[in-house]
C-alpha positions in Angstrom: 136.4 -51.0 -25.0 133.4 -52.0 -26.5 132.7 -53.0 -30.6 128.7 -52.5 -30.9 127.7 -52.8 -34.4 124.2 -53.3 -36.1 123.3 -55.3 -39.0 120.2 -55.7 -41.0 120.9 -59.7 -43.0 118.5 -62.1 -44.9 116.7 -64.9 -43.8 120.7 -67.4 -45.2 122.6 -64.7 -42.8 120.7 -64.2 -40.0 120.0 -68.0 -39.4 123.6 -69.0 -40.2 124.7 -66.3 -36.4 121.9 -67.9 -34.9 124.2 -71.1 -35.8 127.4 -70.0 -34.7 125.9 -69.2 -31.3 124.5 -72.6 -31.0 127.9 -73.4 -32.2 129.4 -71.0 -30.1 127.2 -73.6 -26.9 128.8 -77.3 -28.2 131.9 -75.5 -27.8 131.5 -74.5 -23.4 129.3 -77.1 -23.1 132.8 -79.8 -24.8 135.0 -77.5 -22.6 136.2 -75.8 -25.5 137.1 -71.4 -25.9 136.8 -68.4 -29.0 140.0 -67.6 -29.7 141.4 -65.0 -31.9 145.0 -63.7 -32.9 144.3 -60.6 -34.3 141.4 -59.7 -32.1 141.3 -59.8 -29.1 138.0 -58.5 -28.1 134.8 -60.2 -29.2 132.4 -57.5 -31.5 128.3 -57.6 -30.2 126.2 -57.4 -33.2 123.2 -56.4 -32.5 122.0 -58.9 -35.8 118.1 -57.9 -37.5 115.9 -60.4 -39.5 114.8 -58.8 -43.1 113.0 -59.8 -46.3 113.1 -58.1 -48.9 110.0 -58.5 -52.3 109.8 -58.8 -56.2 109.1 -55.2 -55.8 112.3 -54.2 -53.8 110.5 -53.8 -50.5 111.7 -54.1 -47.3 110.2 -55.2 -44.2 112.7 -55.6 -41.4 111.6 -57.9 -37.9 113.2 -56.1 -34.8 110.7 -58.2 -32.6 112.6 -60.6 -33.9 116.0 -59.2 -33.2 119.5 -61.6 -31.4 121.9 -60.3 -29.3 125.3 -62.4 -30.2 129.0 -62.2 -30.9 128.9 -63.7 -34.2 128.3 -63.6 -37.8 129.9 -65.2 -40.2 133.6 -66.8 -38.5 133.7 -68.4 -35.0 137.7 -69.9 -34.2 137.7 -72.2 -31.1 140.4 -74.3 -29.8 139.6 -78.0 -28.1 141.0 -81.5 -27.3 144.3 -80.2 -28.8 143.3 -78.0 -31.8 142.1 -74.5 -33.1 138.6 -75.8 -35.3 137.5 -72.0 -37.5 134.4 -72.4 -40.0 133.8 -69.7 -42.6 130.6 -69.1 -43.9 129.8 -66.9 -47.2 127.3 -64.9 -47.4 126.5 -66.5 -50.4 124.7 -69.9 -49.3 125.4 -71.6 -52.5 129.3 -71.1 -52.9 131.6 -72.7 -50.5 131.6 -72.5 -46.7 135.0 -73.3 -46.0 136.7 -74.2 -42.0 140.1 -75.4 -40.8 141.5 -77.9 -38.3 145.0 -77.4 -36.7 146.7 -79.4 -34.2 147.8 -76.7 -31.0 150.3 -76.7 -28.0 148.9 -76.4 -24.8 150.6 -72.4 -25.3 148.1 -71.7 -28.3 150.6 -71.6 -30.9 150.4 -72.9 -34.3 153.9 -74.2 -35.8 152.8 -74.6 -40.4 150.4 -73.8 -42.7 147.8 -75.9 -43.1 145.2 -76.3 -45.5 142.2 -75.4 -45.2 138.3 -77.4 -46.1 135.5 -77.3 -47.5 132.2 -78.4 -45.1 129.3 -80.3 -47.0 125.9 -78.7 -47.6 124.5 -81.2 -44.7 123.0 -79.4 -42.6 122.3 -77.5 -45.1 118.1 -76.9 -45.4 115.5 -75.1 -47.0 114.4 -73.5 -44.1 117.6 -71.7 -42.9 117.1 -69.3 -46.4 113.8 -68.3 -44.3 113.5 -66.1 -41.3 111.2 -67.7 -39.6 113.3 -71.0 -39.1 112.8 -73.2 -36.0 115.6 -73.4 -33.2 115.1 -77.0 -33.7 116.4 -76.8 -37.5 119.3 -74.2 -36.3 120.3 -77.2 -33.3 120.5 -79.4 -35.6 122.4 -77.9 -38.1 124.6 -76.6 -35.1 124.9 -80.6 -34.1 126.0 -81.8 -38.0 128.8 -79.2 -39.1 130.2 -79.5 -35.2 129.9 -82.5 -35.0 132.0 -82.5 -39.3 134.4 -80.9 -37.8 134.9 -83.1 -34.8 135.1 -86.3 -37.3 137.6 -84.3 -39.8 140.9 -86.4 -39.9 142.9 -85.3 -42.9 144.5 -82.2 -41.9 147.4 -81.1 -44.3 149.6 -79.6 -43.7 150.6 -76.5 -46.6 154.5 -78.0 -48.4 156.8 -75.9 -50.7 158.3 -77.6 -53.5 161.8 -78.0 -53.8 165.0 -77.9 -56.8 167.8 -79.5 -55.0 170.9 -80.1 -57.7 173.4 -82.7 -57.2 176.5 -84.0 -59.2 176.9 -87.3 -60.0 179.7 -89.1 -61.9 180.5 -86.4 -63.5 176.3 -85.5 -64.7 174.1 -83.0 -63.5 170.5 -84.5 -61.6 168.2 -83.1 -59.7 165.2 -84.2 -57.0 162.3 -83.2 -55.7 161.5 -82.1 -51.8 158.5 -81.3 -49.7 159.3 -78.9 -47.4 156.6 -77.2 -45.0 155.1 -74.5 -44.6 156.1 -72.4 -41.4 153.7 -70.7 -39.7 154.1 -69.3 -35.7 151.2 -68.1 -35.3 149.5 -68.1 -31.6 146.2 -67.4 -30.5 144.9 -65.3 -27.2 141.5 -67.1 -25.9 138.7 -64.0 -25.8 135.7 -66.2 -24.4 135.4 -69.4 -22.1 132.0 -70.3 -20.3 
């Protein structure tokens, strides 16, 4: 059963969906696949841009609506890594991504720290429903390249204290133990 949803979005959220749609194309062009851990099918969104003036009157632009599978996040596998991007509804908050090594059968063994996207892609036009496709493509390319070039992924660890007795005195030392994750991803969309 396909899930469908119509959303009325401001300029920022509408353009985030357009960027994610473009990132999907970049993923497929580079041999990647869209994956998920919990959803077995994508939601079909019908996204309609809106504007609100200072009198709180909303204008709906039905003629600019798009159909997509992405609203604010995307997860994909490419070249032995799982990538996930999550945009906040508020453009001034942090937008997160992760890059995690994955096995051939799409399993992740350890939990990894997430990271914040740099804001180089945030052009002023992304706040407007009149954002050009060139700006969408450039922003998507900047984000995609940032993900691919990221090298500092780190395993989350738990710090444990170990006690021992030496020469009749109690001593201790700390050890960082990797957090086991054991998560399996499923392919939900291919080129």
